[in-house]
ZAFI-907896 format. One record per residue: residue number from 1; x, y, z of N, C-alpha, C in turn. Coordinates in steps of 0.001 Angstrom, whole numbers, plus 500000, padded with zeros to 6 digits. Layout:
<nodes>
(node NUM,(X,Y,Z),(X,Y,Z),(X,Y,Z))
...
</nodes>
This chain:
<nodes>
(node 1,(980624,326978,329776),(979506,327556,329026),(978251,327496,329876))
(node 2,(977606,328650,329969),(976355,328733,330727),(975269,329246,329800))
(node 3,(974176,328498,329697),(973050,328901,328821),(972224,329993,329498))
(node 4,(971819,330968,328711),(971025,332083,329243),(969725,331543,329824))
(node 5,(969397,331829,331077),(968169,331274,331674),(966908,331826,331047))
(node 6,(966990,332936,330404),(965798,333504,329762),(965384,332661,328555))
(node 7,(964085,332593,328334),(963558,331809,327200),(963460,332722,325990))
(node 8,(964381,332678,325047),(964318,333591,323892),(963249,333202,322907))
(node 9,(962690,331972,323021),(961761,331495,321996),(960360,332091,322157))
(node 10,(960058,332629,323322),(958722,333200,323544),(958638,334651,323155))
(node 11,(959771,335229,322663),(959765,336639,322271),(959951,336755,320772))
(node 12,(959824,337947,320294),(959942,338210,318863),(961024,339265,318634))
(node 13,(961356,339511,317407),(962229,340631,317035),(963615,340505,317612))
(node 14,(963972,341468,318494),(965331,341539,319057),(965655,340319,319890))
(node 15,(964686,339792,320603),(964955,338610,321423),(965368,337425,320551))
(node 16,(964708,337282,319377),(965069,336188,318487),(966478,336371,317938))
(node 17,(966851,337603,317588),(968221,337878,317113),(969246,337611,318219))
(node 18,(968901,338002,319419),(969811,337767,320540),(970027,336274,320763))
(node 19,(968921,335499,320591),(969068,334055,320750),(969974,333467,319681))
(node 20,(969847,333975,318430),(970730,333513,317368),(972202,333828,317691))
(node 21,(972441,335038,318233),(973825,335429,318537),(974406,334543,319646))
(node 22,(973588,334264,320649),(974075,333389,321708),(974405,331997,321178))
(node 23,(973472,331479,320283),(973734,330159,319716),(975005,330168,318872))
(node 24,(975246,331264,318123),(976453,331349,317303),(977715,331410,318182))
(node 25,(977611,332165,319307),(978776,332255,320190),(979123,330928,320802))
(node 26,(978110,330197,321228),(978381,328892,321812),(978904,327918,320771))
(node 27,(978353,327994,319554),(978833,327122,318496),(980267,327477,318113))
(node 28,(980593,328780,318185),(981949,329224,317822),(982974,328648,318799))
(node 29,(982593,328538,320032),(983525,327966,321017),(983728,326477,320806))
(node 30,(982715,325803,320215),(982821,324377,319998),(983596,324023,318743))
(node 31,(983535,324922,317738),(984150,324629,316455),(985626,324986,316468))
(node 32,(986407,324344,315576),(987834,324693,315474),(988008,326060,314846))
(node 33,(989207,326623,315034),(989494,327946,314487),(989907,327832,313030))
(node 34,(989916,329004,312355),(990373,329033,310988),(989241,329170,309984))
(node 35,(989578,329012,308677),(988598,329185,307606),(987503,328148,307628))
(node 36,(987813,326956,308075),(986795,325914,308110),(985683,326266,309096))
(node 37,(986103,326876,310231),(985093,327281,311199),(984177,328364,310624))
(node 38,(984753,329311,309898),(983940,330371,309285),(982959,329806,308266))
(node 39,(983455,328813,307511),(982565,328186,306527),(981393,327484,307210))
(node 40,(981714,326792,308324),(980639,326129,309060),(979646,327128,309638))
(node 41,(980165,328267,310117),(979282,329293,310678),(978350,329861,309604))
(node 42,(978895,330103,308425),(978069,330634,307335),(977001,329618,306939))
(node 43,(977409,328356,306823),(976435,327327,306440),(975352,327190,307503))
(node 44,(975775,327249,308759),(974788,327112,309831),(973832,328308,309854))
(node 45,(974361,329497,309578),(973509,330692,309547),(972485,330610,308421))
(node 46,(972928,330169,307245),(972004,330006,306111),(970942,328978,306443))
(node 47,(971381,327890,307097),(970400,326856,307474),(969367,327400,308452))
(node 48,(969809,328205,309416),(968866,328782,310385),(967872,329713,309705))
(node 49,(968394,330535,308789),(967496,331460,308082),(966501,330686,307238))
(node 50,(966971,329648,306558),(966092,328840,305707),(965014,328131,306527))
(node 51,(965403,327683,307730),(964452,327010,308596),(963543,327986,309347))
(node 52,(963906,329232,309412),(963139,330207,310193),(962088,330930,309372))
(node 53,(962300,331146,308099),(961384,331942,307281),(960332,331040,306631))
(node 54,(959144,331577,306540),(958075,330887,305808),(957084,331938,305301))
(node 55,(956365,331584,304248),(955416,332507,303610),(954030,331866,303609))
(node 56,(953051,332626,304028),(951665,332172,304038),(950957,332762,302809))
(node 57,(950330,331911,301998),(949651,332355,300774),(948399,333174,301118))
(node 58,(947882,333964,300131),(946705,334804,300410),(945458,334023,300818))
(node 59,(945342,332753,300358),(944151,331971,300694),(944399,331033,301873))
(node 60,(945445,331285,302657),(945806,330415,303765),(945920,331200,305077))
(node 61,(945977,330448,306154),(946365,330958,307459),(947487,330080,307986))
(node 62,(948429,330709,308701),(949540,329948,309265),(949331,329685,310739))
(node 63,(949360,328413,311106),(949243,328014,312513),(950620,327496,312948))
(node 64,(951254,328243,313841),(952606,327903,314292),(952510,326994,315507))
(node 65,(953224,325844,315432),(953258,324889,316533),(954654,324902,317168))
(node 66,(954651,324797,318478),(955908,324658,319213),(955834,323376,320031))
(node 67,(956662,322434,319662),(956627,321108,320277),(955248,320475,320129))
(node 68,(954600,320714,318971),(953306,320106,318687),(952115,320864,319241))
(node 69,(952337,321960,319978),(951247,322736,320571),(951107,324048,319810))
(node 70,(949878,324394,319331),(949712,325664,318605),(949918,326858,319533))
(node 71,(950758,327801,319085),(951073,328972,319915),(950558,330270,319308))
(node 72,(950403,330313,317976),(949898,331533,317364),(949402,331249,315953))
(node 73,(948582,332173,315458),(948052,332108,314090),(948483,333374,313377))
(node 74,(949050,333229,312191),(949568,334380,311447),(948777,334544,310155))
(node 75,(948722,335776,309692),(948002,336130,308469),(948884,335875,307241))
(node 76,(948304,336001,306030),(949109,335812,304814),(950277,336787,304748))
(node 77,(951409,336292,304214),(952607,337104,304087),(953827,336372,304620))
(node 78,(955011,336996,304584),(956244,336382,305105),(956305,336471,306637))
(node 79,(956814,335423,307265),(956914,335370,308725),(958163,334584,309116))
(node 80,(958475,334643,310434),(959621,333927,310978),(959150,332977,312065))
(node 81,(959900,331887,312234),(959640,330915,313294),(960977,330418,313836))
(node 82,(960869,329801,314972),(962083,329244,315582),(962410,327928,314882))
(node 83,(963547,327802,314288),(963862,326567,313544),(963917,325357,314454))
(node 84,(963537,324254,313897),(963554,322938,314544),(962491,322849,315634))
(node 85,(962410,323867,316481),(961474,323823,317609),(960053,324081,317140))
(node 86,(959867,324998,316189),(958532,325378,315732),(958302,324877,314306))
(node 87,(957074,324526,314025),(956656,324129,312677),(955358,324851,312347))
(node 88,(954980,324857,311075),(953840,325648,310615),(952903,324765,309791))
(node 89,(951609,324880,310063),(950554,324294,309232),(949827,325430,308529))
(node 90,(949533,325244,307236),(948919,326314,306441),(947652,325799,305746))
(node 91,(946542,325712,306440),(945294,325244,305819),(944712,326290,304877))
(node 92,(943943,325815,303877),(943289,326687,302899),(941975,327212,303488))
(node 93,(941997,328443,303980),(940798,328988,304635),(939786,329521,303626))
(node 94,(940197,329800,302399),(939272,330309,301390),(938659,329212,300528))
(node 95,(939125,327994,300687),(938631,326877,299876),(937269,326419,300383))
(node 96,(936406,326055,299462),(935080,325536,299804),(935161,324010,299837))
(node 97,(935078,323443,301026),(935179,321996,301200),(933796,321360,301040))
(node 98,(933772,320068,300763),(932534,319365,300425),(932496,318010,301125))
(node 99,(931331,317703,301714),(931104,316413,302360),(929825,315825,301783))
(node 100,(929876,314578,301353),(928722,313897,300761),(928071,312994,301803))
(node 101,(926733,313105,301911),(925978,312275,302854),(924879,311567,302093))
(node 102,(924792,310253,302285),(923769,309448,301629),(924204,308841,300321))
(node 103,(925352,309226,299800),(925838,308667,298539),(927353,308847,298472))
(node 104,(927963,308091,297577),(929393,308222,297288),(929587,308087,295778))
(node 105,(930649,308634,295289),(930996,308505,293879),(932164,307541,293732))
(node 106,(932008,306611,292783),(933073,305651,292552),(934142,306254,291654))
(node 107,(935090,305439,291256),(936189,305937,290433),(935724,306396,289059))
(node 108,(934654,305798,288550),(934121,306202,287243),(933207,307434,287340))
(node 109,(933036,307965,288536),(932200,309150,288709),(930725,308852,288850))
(node 110,(930363,307576,288962),(928958,307208,289122),(928544,307342,290582))
(node 111,(927340,307830,290787),(926819,308083,292128),(926098,306845,292651))
(node 112,(926512,306373,293815),(925918,305199,294429),(925373,305561,295804))
(node 113,(924144,305137,296085),(923492,305464,297339),(924055,304620,298477))
(node 114,(924147,305228,299661),(924540,304532,300885),(923285,304420,301748))
(node 115,(922621,303260,301750),(921301,303158,302405),(921316,303521,303879))
(node 116,(922346,303145,304623),(922366,303408,306050),(922415,304902,306360))
(node 117,(922833,305711,305411),(922833,307161,305590),(921629,307826,304931))
(node 118,(921171,307283,303819),(920161,307969,303009),(918740,307736,303495))
(node 119,(918397,306550,303969),(917022,306231,304327),(916644,306937,305625))
(node 120,(915567,307737,305557),(915119,308527,306701),(913603,308451,306812))
(node 121,(913106,308636,308028),(911684,308537,308321),(911100,309936,308456))
(node 122,(910001,310210,307731),(909350,311523,307774),(908388,311611,308955))
(node 123,(907853,312807,309157),(906938,313015,310260),(905621,312292,310104))
(node 124,(905198,311988,308876),(903958,311243,308655),(904234,309759,308387))
(node 125,(905359,309264,308935),(905680,307830,308936),(905873,307270,307532))
(node 126,(906579,307988,306696),(906980,307494,305376),(908510,307483,305302))
(node 127,(909037,306624,304440),(910484,306492,304296),(910922,307169,303002))
(node 128,(911991,307951,303097),(912560,308614,301932),(914053,308327,301870))
(node 129,(914572,308259,300650),(916010,308143,300415),(916529,309529,300054))
(node 130,(917298,310131,300964),(917733,311521,300808),(919247,311542,300640))
(node 131,(919692,312131,299572),(921115,312312,299294),(921394,313815,299228))
(node 132,(922386,314273,299995),(922679,315703,300027),(924162,315922,300291))
(node 133,(924597,317142,300088),(925993,317515,300324),(926031,318714,301269))
(node 134,(927160,318842,301962),(927414,319968,302861),(928682,320670,302382))
(node 135,(928597,321957,302186),(929754,322761,301794),(930132,323666,302964))
(node 136,(931423,323737,303271),(931855,324525,304424),(933210,325157,304153))
(node 137,(933512,326185,304951),(934816,326848,304935),(935411,326814,306348))
(node 138,(936725,327038,306405),(937412,327069,307692),(937220,328455,308309))
(node 139,(936664,328476,309506),(936443,329744,310217),(937570,330032,311205))
(node 140,(938057,329012,311881),(939156,329149,312832),(940149,328022,312565))
(node 141,(941321,328376,312093),(942312,327359,311712),(942765,326541,312910))
(node 142,(942948,327184,314043),(943430,326452,315222),(942416,325408,315666))
(node 143,(941128,325789,315755),(940101,324825,316151),(939932,323741,315092))
(node 144,(940000,324134,313830),(939819,323174,312740),(940897,322088,312763))
(node 145,(942135,322465,313088),(943247,321517,313007),(943412,320679,314272))
(node 146,(943020,321198,315451),(943422,320538,316690),(942257,320099,317583))
(node 147,(941024,320552,317318),(939927,320185,318218),(939247,318881,317825))
(node 148,(939238,318545,316536),(938542,317356,316055),(939530,316506,315264))
(node 149,(939492,315208,315503),(940456,314314,314841),(940145,314166,313361))
(node 150,(938896,313799,313019),(938497,313605,311617),(937350,314558,311338))
(node 151,(937663,315702,310773),(936663,316763,310634),(935585,316388,309638))
(node 152,(935942,315758,308510),(934942,315416,307502),(933950,314375,308030))
(node 153,(934454,313387,308748),(933559,312387,309317),(932647,313009,310367))
(node 154,(933200,313920,311162),(932386,314592,312172),(931280,315415,311534))
(node 155,(931624,316149,310492),(930620,316956,309807),(929578,316059,309159))
(node 156,(930022,314934,308572),(929074,314020,307943),(928083,313447,308943))
(node 157,(928563,313002,310098),(927665,312441,311107),(926723,313507,311665))
(node 158,(927249,314691,311914),(926403,315771,312423),(925361,316200,311391))
(node 159,(925754,316235,310125),(924803,316602,309070),(923717,315550,308923))
(node 160,(924096,314276,309000),(923097,313205,308929),(922105,313298,310080))
(node 161,(922604,313549,311296),(921713,313684,312453),(920802,314894,312308))
(node 162,(921337,315998,311798),(920526,317203,311617),(919429,316981,310584))
(node 163,(919792,316333,309471),(918798,316073,308427),(917712,315122,308936))
(node 164,(918084,314110,309702),(917079,313187,310238),(916103,313914,311163))
(node 165,(916611,314840,311945),(915723,315580,312846),(914764,316470,312069))
(node 166,(915272,317150,311054),(914410,318041,310263),(913389,317230,309469))
(node 167,(913823,316138,308834),(912900,315299,308064),(911854,314676,308979))
(node 168,(912247,314326,310202),(911304,313741,311142),(910194,314694,311551))
(node 169,(910397,316003,311337),(909364,316996,311630),(908615,317455,310375))
(node 170,(908948,316911,309225),(908349,317328,307959),(907490,316206,307402))
(node 171,(906585,316583,306503),(905750,315604,305816),(906391,315223,304483))
(node 172,(905968,314083,303973),(906593,313571,302760),(906326,314482,301562))
(node 173,(905136,315076,301499),(904831,315966,300380),(905751,317178,300384))
(node 174,(906048,317707,301562),(906949,318856,301651),(908356,318482,301190))
(node 175,(908818,317296,301588),(910170,316888,301217),(910299,316618,299726))
(node 176,(909215,316178,299098),(909266,315835,297677),(909000,317029,296769))
(node 177,(908301,318045,297260),(907875,319137,296367),(908347,320497,296867))
(node 178,(907474,321208,297541),(907707,322634,297807),(908515,322926,299063))
(node 179,(908767,321921,299907),(909430,322194,301181),(910920,321975,301186))
(node 180,(911531,321751,300035),(912966,321445,300003),(913820,322610,300485))
(node 181,(913484,323811,300087),(914283,324977,300486),(914248,325165,302001))
(node 182,(913078,325013,302588),(912972,325154,304037),(913732,324058,304765))
(node 183,(913693,322836,304239),(914443,321738,304842),(915942,322020,304802))
(node 184,(916440,322527,303696),(917864,322860,303578),(918262,323929,304592))
(node 185,(917440,324991,304714),(917770,326067,305648),(917756,325582,307099))
(node 186,(916725,324811,307456),(916638,324309,308832),(917801,323375,309153))
(node 187,(918167,322520,308208),(919295,321610,308430),(920602,322370,308585))
(node 188,(920787,323403,307771),(922018,324197,307865),(922132,324891,309222))
(node 189,(921041,325456,309705),(921076,326127,311004),(921368,325133,312139))
(node 190,(920717,323990,312109),(920931,322999,313153),(922351,322435,313103))
(node 191,(922851,322177,311894),(924213,321653,311744),(925241,322665,312245))
(node 192,(925057,323941,311924),(925999,324959,312387),(926010,325050,313908))
(node 193,(924842,324913,314513),(924766,324946,315972),(925532,323767,316582))
(node 194,(925393,322588,316005),(926112,321411,316515),(927620,321583,316354))
(node 195,(928066,322036,315197),(929500,322195,314951),(930105,323285,315829))
(node 196,(929332,324320,316130),(929830,325348,317059),(929992,324774,318467))
(node 197,(929065,323916,318867),(929210,323271,320176),(930447,322380,320219))
(node 198,(930766,321726,319114),(931970,320890,319039),(933247,321716,318903))
(node 199,(933115,323001,318616),(934259,323903,318385),(935144,323373,317260))
(node 200,(934491,323082,316154),(935214,322552,314998),(935903,323638,314186))
(node 201,(935499,324893,314363),(936143,325978,313626),(935765,326057,312173))
(node 202,(934566,325570,311795),(934127,325615,310403),(932831,326423,310314))
(node 203,(932595,326990,309144),(931384,327725,308838),(930653,327013,307704))
(node 204,(929430,326565,307965),(928658,325853,306949),(928178,326856,305903))
(node 205,(928590,326656,304662),(928191,327573,303587),(926845,327207,302993))
(node 206,(926554,325919,302843),(925291,325509,302222),(925045,324038,302495))
(node 207,(923759,323697,302543),(923297,322306,302560),(922399,322136,301345))
(node 208,(922765,321276,300423),(922058,321130,299157),(921541,319705,298992))
(node 209,(920248,319590,298794),(919643,318283,298518),(919933,317886,297079))
(node 210,(920451,316690,296881),(920728,316187,295546),(919556,315370,295011))
(node 211,(919151,314355,295739),(918028,313497,295338),(917167,313220,296560))
(node 212,(915855,313359,296372),(914889,312995,297410),(913879,312071,296745))
(node 213,(914001,310788,296999),(913165,309787,296329),(912616,308800,297347))
(node 214,(911480,308202,297049),(910978,307107,297896),(911807,305852,297662))
(node 215,(911701,304873,298544),(912437,303606,298323),(911987,302932,297026))
(node 216,(912860,302094,296469),(912573,301464,295183),(911329,300600,295216))
(node 217,(911006,299998,296384),(909843,299107,296465),(908529,299832,296223))
(node 218,(908476,301116,296564),(907222,301877,296399),(907411,303044,295438))
(node 219,(908466,303019,294654),(908745,304143,293754),(907644,304319,292714))
(node 220,(907120,303192,292181),(906082,303299,291149),(904818,303955,291702))
(node 221,(904409,303558,292910),(903212,304155,293514),(903426,305634,293781))
(node 222,(904589,306006,294283),(904872,307416,294519),(904897,308194,293214))
(node 223,(905383,307558,292157),(905403,308238,290866),(903998,308526,290381))
(node 224,(903082,307559,290561),(901686,307780,290171),(901071,308924,290969))
(node 225,(901355,308950,292263),(900823,310030,293097),(901379,311376,292654))
(node 226,(902666,311391,292358),(903285,312644,291916),(902695,313106,290592))
(node 227,(902485,312166,289660),(901880,312540,288379),(900463,313078,288565))
(node 228,(899713,312455,289482),(898355,312938,289741),(898387,314360,290306))
(node 229,(899313,314614,291200),(899425,315969,291755),(899833,316971,290682))
(node 230,(900727,316552,289795),(901125,317449,288709),(899952,317734,287782))
(node 231,(899135,316694,287497),(897947,316908,286667),(896970,317865,287355))
(node 232,(896832,317692,288663),(895940,318592,289394),(896434,320039,289309))
(node 233,(897731,320220,289522),(898272,321567,289420),(898113,322128,288015))
(node 234,(898267,321245,287011),(898109,321691,285626),(896682,322155,285366))
(node 235,(895701,321383,285834),(894300,321773,285647),(893981,323063,286400))
(node 236,(894531,323181,287598),(894301,324416,288356),(894886,325613,287611))
(node 237,(896067,325448,287061),(896679,326547,286312),(895878,326880,285056))
(node 238,(895373,325838,284380),(894545,326099,283203),(893263,326840,283590))
(node 239,(892634,326421,284687),(891419,327099,285128),(891700,328548,285505))
(node 240,(892810,328756,286181),(893168,330125,286530),(893469,330948,285284))
(node 241,(894118,330324,284299),(894371,331048,283052),(893081,331406,282334))
(node 242,(892134,330454,282296),(890841,330744,281665),(890121,331857,282419))
(node 243,(890183,331794,283750),(889539,332851,284537),(890199,334201,284274))
(node 244,(891504,334202,284225),(892208,335456,283962),(891921,335983,282561))
(node 245,(891566,335055,281634),(891259,335494,280270),(889819,335979,280143))
(node 246,(888877,335262,280765),(887468,335587,280576),(887021,336741,281462))
(node 247,(887630,336895,282620),(887202,337958,283541),(887414,339351,282955))
(node 248,(888564,339671,282382),(888710,340997,281780),(887733,341231,280627))
(node 249,(887462,340164,279840),(886510,340340,278749),(885119,340654,279288))
(node 250,(884695,339910,280308),(883380,340165,280890),(883304,341569,281482))
(node 251,(884362,341966,282152),(884382,343318,282708),(884340,344368,281598))
(node 252,(885037,344095,280487),(885005,345035,279370),(883615,345128,278745))
(node 253,(882975,343965,278556),(881617,343992,278002),(880646,344681,278952))
(node 254,(880797,344427,280243),(879927,345096,281211),(880131,346608,281177))
(node 255,(881392,347023,281104),(881663,348456,281035),(881099,349053,279746))
(node 256,(881188,348290,278640),(880630,348772,277375),(879118,348929,277471))
(node 257,(878429,347949,278057),(876974,348051,278204),(876591,349217,279099))
(node 258,(877344,349403,280158),(877052,350534,281053),(877236,351854,280318))
(node 259,(878300,351951,279546),(878529,353188,278797),(877437,353416,277748))
(node 260,(877020,352331,277076),(875934,352471,276108),(874640,352908,276788))
(node 261,(874359,352318,277953),(873150,352714,278680),(873225,354168,279111))
(node 262,(874380,354567,279581),(874529,355970,279972),(874371,356896,278764))
(node 263,(874956,356473,277633),(874805,357302,276426),(873357,357380,275965))
(node 264,(872660,356231,275987),(871246,356221,275591),(870411,357079,276540))
(node 265,(870695,356956,277844),(869954,357771,278815),(870200,359253,278581))
(node 266,(871444,359607,278295),(871741,361019,278053),(871080,361511,276776))
(node 267,(871051,360629,275739),(870388,361024,274495),(868891,361217,274705))
(node 268,(868269,360285,275439),(866835,360416,275741),(866573,361663,276563))
(node 269,(867451,361948,277498),(867272,363151,278309),(867398,364408,277464))
(node 270,(868386,364429,276584),(868539,365612,275709),(867341,365757,274775))
(node 271,(866887,364596,274267),(865727,364645,273372),(864485,365137,274111))
(node 272,(864288,364663,275326),(863140,365096,276119),(863228,366579,276434))
(node 273,(864436,367005,276782),(864609,368432,277057),(864359,369268,275808))
(node 274,(864791,368758,274636),(864529,369487,273389),(863041,369563,273078))
(node 275,(862330,368431,273249),(860889,368445,272998),(860170,369346,273994))
(node 276,(860646,369311,275242),(860035,370190,276239),(860258,371648,275892))
(node 277,(861488,371972,275491),(861758,373366,275102),(860955,373767,273869))
(node 278,(860803,372822,272931),(860000,373123,271732),(858541,373341,272096))
(node 279,(858036,372498,273024),(856640,372668,273437),(856434,374004,274137))
(node 280,(857385,374365,275006),(857255,375642,275710),(857324,376816,274744))
(node 281,(858206,376695,273715),(858274,377784,272724),(856974,377868,271925))
(node 282,(856418,376699,271558),(855141,376696,270824),(854012,377252,271687))
(node 283,(854030,376900,272976),(853004,377428,273879),(853097,378937,273999))
(node 284,(854309,379416,274003),(854482,380871,274079),(853913,381554,272843))
(node 285,(854217,380971,271687),(853678,381531,270449),(852157,381360,270397))
(node 286,(851675,380234,270905),(850223,379994,270889),(849490,381020,271742))
(node 287,(850048,381385,272855),(849406,382385,273707),(849379,383750,273041))
(node 288,(850315,383999,272167),(850332,385297,271482),(849365,385332,270300))
(node 289,(849186,384198,269596),(848253,384160,268442),(847583,382799,268426))
(node 290,(846539,382656,269189),(845900,381367,269363),(845243,380868,268083))
(node 291,(844558,381734,267336),(843853,381290,266119),(844819,380792,265075))
(node 292,(845833,381539,264852),(846798,381167,263806),(847528,379869,264190))
(node 293,(847942,379785,265420),(848687,378614,265862),(847802,377375,265844))
(node 294,(846513,377549,266187),(845586,376410,266184),(845407,375869,264777))
(node 295,(845209,376783,263806),(845074,376350,262423),(846343,375661,261933))
(node 296,(847463,376210,262308),(848717,375606,261844),(848892,374199,262426))
(node 297,(848576,374062,263690),(848683,372741,264321),(847704,371775,263678))
(node 298,(846495,372256,263353),(845492,371410,262717),(845966,370945,261354))
(node 299,(846499,371869,260582),(846987,371530,259238),(848158,370555,259314))
(node 300,(849108,370788,260213),(850261,369894,260350),(849838,368503,260789))
(node 301,(848807,368452,261626),(848306,367144,262073),(847681,366387,260922))
(node 302,(846873,367119,260100),(846288,366473,258936),(847356,366013,257953))
(node 303,(848439,366749,257819),(849522,366346,256921),(850183,365048,257408))
(node 304,(850193,364858,258686),(850771,363628,259211),(849812,362454,259135))
(node 305,(848494,362719,259216),(847525,361634,259311),(847016,361199,257944))
(node 306,(846660,362133,257091),(845987,361812,255830),(846802,360920,254901))
(node 307,(848110,361060,254789),(848842,360175,253873),(848756,358697,254250))
(node 308,(848328,358350,255417),(848304,356968,255873),(846911,356345,255824))
(node 309,(845901,357041,255268),(844536,356493,255187),(844118,356445,253719))
(node 310,(843285,355399,253371),(842798,355246,251993),(841335,355732,251887))
(node 311,(841090,356941,252206),(839757,357546,252168),(839813,358857,251419))
(node 312,(838644,359224,250916),(838513,360504,250209),(837536,361372,250966))
(node 313,(837847,362600,251038),(836969,363573,251715),(836286,364429,250643))
(node 314,(834951,364356,250606),(834168,365109,249606),(833343,366170,250305))
(node 315,(833164,367240,249592),(832317,368286,250177),(830837,367909,250003))
(node 316,(829941,368786,250350),(828519,368463,250349),(827947,368143,248977))
(node 317,(828268,368930,247980),(827727,368724,246634),(828300,367459,246005))
(node 318,(829556,367211,246169),(830171,366017,245609),(829641,364762,246287))
(node 319,(829322,364835,247521),(828840,363658,248242),(827450,363255,247793))
(node 320,(826636,364229,247344),(825288,363894,246879),(825330,363105,245566))
(node 321,(826288,363328,244719),(826355,362664,243416),(827177,361366,243464))
(node 322,(827830,361054,244557),(828678,359850,244635),(827829,358608,244793))
(node 323,(828263,357509,244188),(827559,356249,244244),(827991,355478,245485))
(node 324,(827062,355161,246348),(827444,354377,247533),(827937,352981,247112))
(node 325,(829013,352532,247673),(829602,351234,247320),(830083,350576,248610))
(node 326,(829621,349362,248840),(830019,348620,250042),(830799,347383,249607))
(node 327,(832120,347325,249722),(832944,346185,249277),(832871,345032,250259))
(node 328,(831794,344211,250087),(831601,343098,251021),(832691,342034,250879))
(node 329,(833233,341889,249633),(834256,340851,249449),(835536,341131,250254))
(node 330,(835816,342351,250537),(837022,342672,251337),(836877,342231,252792))
(node 331,(835664,342266,253282),(835475,341868,254684),(835581,340356,254876))
(node 332,(835320,339565,253817),(835382,338102,253934),(836803,337553,253783))
(node 333,(837748,338366,253284),(839140,337945,253080),(840055,338706,254028))
(node 334,(841072,338037,254526),(842022,338756,255404),(842817,339779,254623))
(node 335,(843034,340854,255235),(843800,341921,254586),(845247,341492,254412))
(node 336,(845847,341774,253272),(847258,341388,253055),(848194,342141,253992))
(node 337,(849281,341446,254314),(850270,342084,255199),(851033,343178,254467))
(node 338,(851713,343955,255236),(852445,345085,254640),(853574,344586,253747))
(node 339,(854200,343465,254114),(855295,342955,253287),(854771,342417,251973))
(node 340,(853521,341796,252007),(852912,341284,250751),(852523,342430,249855))
(node 341,(851991,343507,250441),(851619,344670,249620),(852838,345283,248957))
(node 342,(853984,345269,249694),(855172,345870,249074),(855670,345012,247911))
(node 343,(855473,343650,247991),(855970,342791,246893),(855003,342778,245710))
(node 344,(853725,343162,245919),(852758,343150,244832),(853047,344288,243866))
(node 345,(853201,344029,242552),(853509,345106,241618),(852283,345974,241380))
</nodes>
């Protein structure tokens, strides 16, 4: 018996079938003749088929190993491998994995802080206890399985280093209030860069801060500062609300006064124009009949003036018979006001 010098295991399709046929021929020469040999051949063929076929699920990738060395990566679906010599690993590439940094959960589900991971120094020399998680997916199955021994520990250490660097460039107020989103984004970018350098084959999906608190020794003082800042923001919001409420009203009143002034000015202008036109019309008539118009104006003037005076006009004969009377008592007393005269019956 001479074994074929060609390596059938490095080929696919027909080469694999040819290798099976050669193995069957050599086995046939070793086995005894008769029905027992046929039974053994059938059993061996079934065993080879069972050991050769494998199915990769839709959320997996198949990494085929030959003697412990990865040789190829296959997509979801049915595939074949060389039995005994090749084996398959099928990691979940669609699963979202999770790594906790700064805290751990016990069996009862309670969250406990890990001080050596959580305590970090800010850029303005303050200490914060930061607990966060990293979520990632598998980007390259071959790198994920064979480049790093303990992937979760590697990601945890890299995430801790990335967070310390970002926090070291940030101020405590930013980490406690409005800067959390920026810290998460910066940490995610830095962590992804580190993991790509390590060729871990993972894609960081998110970095999420869980708790950002000062140490317990100064927690009360930080709480007072935080409450004061919240009160300040509350007062600022109230002032802005009052301004937003009073400003439109003032603008409305100003617009109303302007419109009233414009209306009054237009009314005065129309009235002046009407009086001017009336005067010009009267002047025109006066030029046509001066005597008549003069008498009419004189009479109209007397009609306006005489009702407001307490005097009598007598002609010459009546004036000679009138008794002169000088009311001296009226000059010694103040004249009653118009409102008093109206109330006097």
